[in-house]
N, C-alpha and C positions, 0 to 999 in steps of 0.2 A: 605791426607784426613780425614782416623783417627787423625791424631794429632790434627787436627782443630777441630775436631767435638767435643775433650775431650778438649781445650781450650776455647770451646764456654760453657761447664758447668762451667768453674770459672768467667765466665764476671759476673753473676746473682748478687749477692752481691752488688758490687759499683754499676753498672749498674740501678740495680730495684730501688736501695735507692736515687739515685738522680733523676732518671726520676720519681719519685714519689715527689720529695722533690721540683723538677720543675714545676711538676702541682700543685704544691697545692702554690708555691710562686710567680709564672713567670704568672700563666694565665691571670690573671686580677690584675686593682689595687687596692689597698685596702684603704677602707675609713679611716680616722682620724678623731679623736674627734675635734668641732670646734665652733665658735659660730652662734648661727641664723643668715640665712641670707644668710650663702657660705658654700664650699662643700670643702674638702681638700681629694687627694689619694694620694697614695706614690706608683711609681711601680717599678719591677726592671728590668733590659733590659743590652744585653750583653755588653763586654768592645771595641771587635772586635779582635785582633790575640792573644792569649796565645801562648808560648813557654810552654812545657810541660818537664823537664829532669828530668828523674827516673833513680835510680839505678841498678844496679845486682842483689842485693840480694832478692828484689822482682820483678822479671822482667815482670812477669804476674799482681799482685794484682795492684803494685802500678803505674806502668804506666798505666793501665784501668784504672783505681780509679782516676789519674789527668787529662787526655782527656775526659773522661764521662763525671766529675762535670765542666769543661771547657763548653763542646760541649752542655750537660743541660744549662745552662746559658745563650746560645746564642752567644756563640765563637767560631770562626774557631782557626784550633790547629795545631803545627809544635810541633811534638813530637817529644822528642832527646833522647832515650834509651843508657844505659851506653855503651861504647863501646866493654863490654864480653858479650852482649844479644842481639843482631841485627835480630838474626831469630825469638827469640821469639817476639820480637815487633812486626815483619815484618807478622806475623801469626794472630795476636791481629788486627793489621791494614786493614787486608783482612778481616776479620769476620765484620768487623763495615761497610766498603766499602758494602758486601755479604748480609747483613743488611737491607741495601736500602742506608746509608749515603750516599750522594754525596762526591763525590773526591775531589772538592775545599773546603771542612770542616776540612779534615784531612789528613796531610801529615807526612810522616815517612822521619826523620831528622838523618841517621844515619854516624856515624863518631867518635872521640876523642874528649878530650874537648876544642880541638880550635873550634871544630865545635860550642857546646856548649855557648861559648866564643863570638862567631859570632852572635848566634840567641839575646843574650840579648842585645848587643851593639844594633842591629838591632832600626833602627827608626819609624817603622812602629809595632813595638810589643806593644800589650796592657796592656799587663803582664806577669810574670813567676808563675811559679808553680815548685819547685824546691825540690827535698828529694836528702839528700846524705850528703858530709861531714862539716863540720862547717866552713872549711877555704876557702871551695870551696863558701858555702853558700855566706861570709863574700865578695868574688872575684865580686860576681854576683850582691850585694848592691851595691856595690863601681861603677860597670859598669852602672847600671842604672841611680846610682845620678849624673855620668858627660854625662848619654845623653843630648841632648837639647831636646824640645818638651815636652809634658805633662808629670807629676811623674806617673809612673804607682806605681801597687802593686808589692810586691813579696810575696808568701808565700813560708815559710822554712820551712821543717822539717829533723833535724839536728841529729843529734848523741848523748849520753849521757856517762854519768859517774853513772849506773844504780847501787843502792845498795839497800839491803835487810838488816833489823834489824829484828833482830830474841833476844828473852827471855825466861827468865828460864821454863817459863809455856806450849813453844812450845813444840806441838807431834814432836818426833826425827824424825818418819821414814817419816811423813808428808812435815816437813824440809827438810831434806835430798833429797827426791823424787822432790821436788817443786827446788831446788839448781841445781842437776842434769840438770832437764829439762829446766830452765831458764838459765843456763848457757853454758853449751855443746850442746844442740840442736839446730842443723840447723850448725853443729860446729861454735856454739857463733857469727855468722855474721847476727845476728838480732840488729838494732839500739836500741832496748826495751831488748834486754838480760841483764842478769846478771854478774856485772862487782865484786863486790864489795861486800860483806858479813860480819855484824858486827856481831859476837857472844859473848856473855855473859862470861866471865872470869868461871862461873861455870861449863857451860855445853859445852865449847868451846875444850875441849878434847873428848868429848863422841862424839860430834857432826864432829870432824874431822877426827875421827876413822870410824865414818858411810859413813862418804864423800868417803873416799880412799876405802872402800870394795864395793862403790856402784861404782867408777869408774872404779874397775878391772871388773863389770860386763856389762860394756859398749862395741858395737862391734863396729869398726870402718871399713867402708868400702865404697859398692859402696852404694849411695843413695837411687836404683831402687831398692834394697832387703828390703820386707819386715822386716827382722830381722837386718838391720844395722840402729844404733844409732847416728852416726856421721861420716858425709860424709867428703869431700873434700875441703881446702880452695879454693877460686876462682882462682888463677893463682899462677903464682912463684913467684912473687911480691911481692904477699898478705905473700906467705909463708915466705919470705926470712925478713919481715918485723916482723913478728912473731917470727923468730928465733931470730934475735936483738934483739928484745925487752924484750924475754925469758932471752938470756944473761947475759943483762946487771940486769936483777930480780936477779938471783941467784948470782951476785954481791951485790948487795944490799940489799935484803929479803932471805927469804928460801925457796926454793924450797922442797915444802911435797912429789909431784907428779907427774910424768907426767908418760902418757901410749905411751907404744912403737906405731909407725906410721906405716901403714902398706906399703912396698916397690908398686911405681904403674910404670907403662912402661914410658921409654920415653916419652915426651908430653901429656901425659895424664893425669889424674888428681892428684894431690898434697896433703898432707895429713901431717896434723899438729895435733901430741897427744894431747889430753884435760890436761890441767896442773891445777894445785891448789898450790896456794904463799900464806905464809902468810908474811904479812907486820909487822912492827915494829911502824911504825907511819903513820897517812894519810898526810902527804907532801911525800913519796915514789911516792905517782899517781896523778899524775895531768889532766889526759884525757884516752877516752877508748883505748883498743887494741882489734881492731877489729878482735877477733878469740877465740877459745875456751880456754881462759885463767880465771880462778875466782882467785881471791885474798880475802883474810879474815883478819881479824883485830878483835883481841879480844875488847874489851872495857867494863864498867860500867853500867848498866840501867840507875843509876842514871844520869850519865854527858851524857843523850839525847842532852837535850836543845845543849849544849859547841857544840857537837860532830855534832850534824846536820848543826849547823852556819857555821863550820872548811868545812864541807859538800857541803853544800849550796855558800860558797866562792869562789867556783871551778866553780861559775858559769850554771853547768848545771841543767837541772830540766824536766827531760823524764820521767823516770819510776821508779814507788818507792815499794818496797814489805815490809810487814811488817809480821812477825810470830809472833803471841800471843792468849793467851785464855783470855785476859785483854782487853775489850773495851778503858780504859783508857791510856792504852801503846801506840794500836795505834794511839790516839788521838794527844798524845805527839809528836809522829814522824812525824805524818803529820804537826803537825805547828811546828816543827824543819826542815822537808826538803820539802819547798815549790816543789810541781812536778808535771805535766800534767798528766800522769797516777798513781795511786796508787793503788796498789793489796796487799788485807789483805788476807792472810791462803791460798795463792795458786799461782802459777805460774807468772812469769812478763811478757809473752809473750803470744801472739795471740789474740789482740783485735778484738772486732768483728765488723764488717760494723752496723752502728746506736746502737751497743748497747752499746759499749766502744769504741766512737769516741778515735782517738789516735793522739797526738800532744803533743810538752814538751811546755816551757819557757824558756825566758835567752836563753845561747849559746845553745839551745836543739830545738829553731824555734820559727816563731811569728804568731803561728798559722794561724785561725781556725783552729779546729780539724779536718783531714780527718773521713769521713765519721760518722759527726756529723752536726746537724743541723743549723751550722751557716757558713758551709764551701761556698755554694754555692753563699752566699750575699756578701765574698769576690771575686768572680769573675766577678761580675756583676758593675753596677752600678744604683745608685739612681735618679728617678727621682718624683718631688711633683707637682701636678696640683691645685691651686688654683680658685676658680670660685665665686666671688659676685651673687649669683642666684635670688637677690631682683632687677637686673637691669634687668629679665625676665618675673618682674609683683610682685614678691613678693616670700615666701618660701612656698612651696608645702606640707612642711613635717608639717606645724604647721596646717594645716587640719585636720591631724590624732591625733594631742593633746587630 
């Protein structure tokens, strides 16, 4: 019961935001301009049943956000959490039902990936909300395209090859602090996490030295302790993938530093020491490695357009970081690298609902942004009613002219 009370406090941002949006946009039809003698109104309505498939790295926030939005837009929901986090999802669904939501409107569906595949292929599904890997999003898209019946919407938020551009005017301590938090916070297991930092030739050595010193101050261990900076990775499979990737990077690039990972009891948490890797070319990295690995690449700030084009050509567009005291530099980076969310002189993680609507473009997602003003409309269908009021004997609005 105490656990449910704790989770209750985590609901409010998404739930309150989408409830407010629904009251504003769904409560009544909106009048549209038109010629004298007729009225035109547009209204939003639920589509039917949405399949909401959420990831393990935000087992409460994203899970709640998806289904709260779908419900607020007038739909029923089949909520499929990641196979690693069914208990968190169960507790969340219990809270919705406890609050008075009819059980027929929200069902929890647990299981591995094949369960999600069955959901998205079901003929009675009216739409899909998905957050996870780009490869899985492609499979869902193909499954929806192969279905008979209506063409239904897919809202997908996927990963990114998130980069930060630093120039020589940036404040050294702030850059290092923000890079450490963005790359290693949550053990690098955020879709918004920093993966690649571009450091100017003139100050790269100084920044790398500072990064190594800051890494030495990180505490790796139990995430329930307030002194812990970096917790475990999600499971042994993720740990093995990170180990394989870092072994390849040691052969192809330069491993500058990796922190030792603490031992953990068999069957318990699996830790992966944060690592700093220097690349010699942007060609050495093609996609994100989902964990606490930060790549750095030295560059010439005069070549932002060329480097930005090469990064953009990889297809991702989720988060982008800029550190500079020159507004013109930030503008150049933004022009060169299209991204869903750009952060200037701050960390690249921790988007706030209603303040920093979150979502990418290209391989990083379909939009609209979660926690933003356009999200609910994608979960609804639009209907327009036009009435010739002259057939009623004239236009009463003309009497007020």
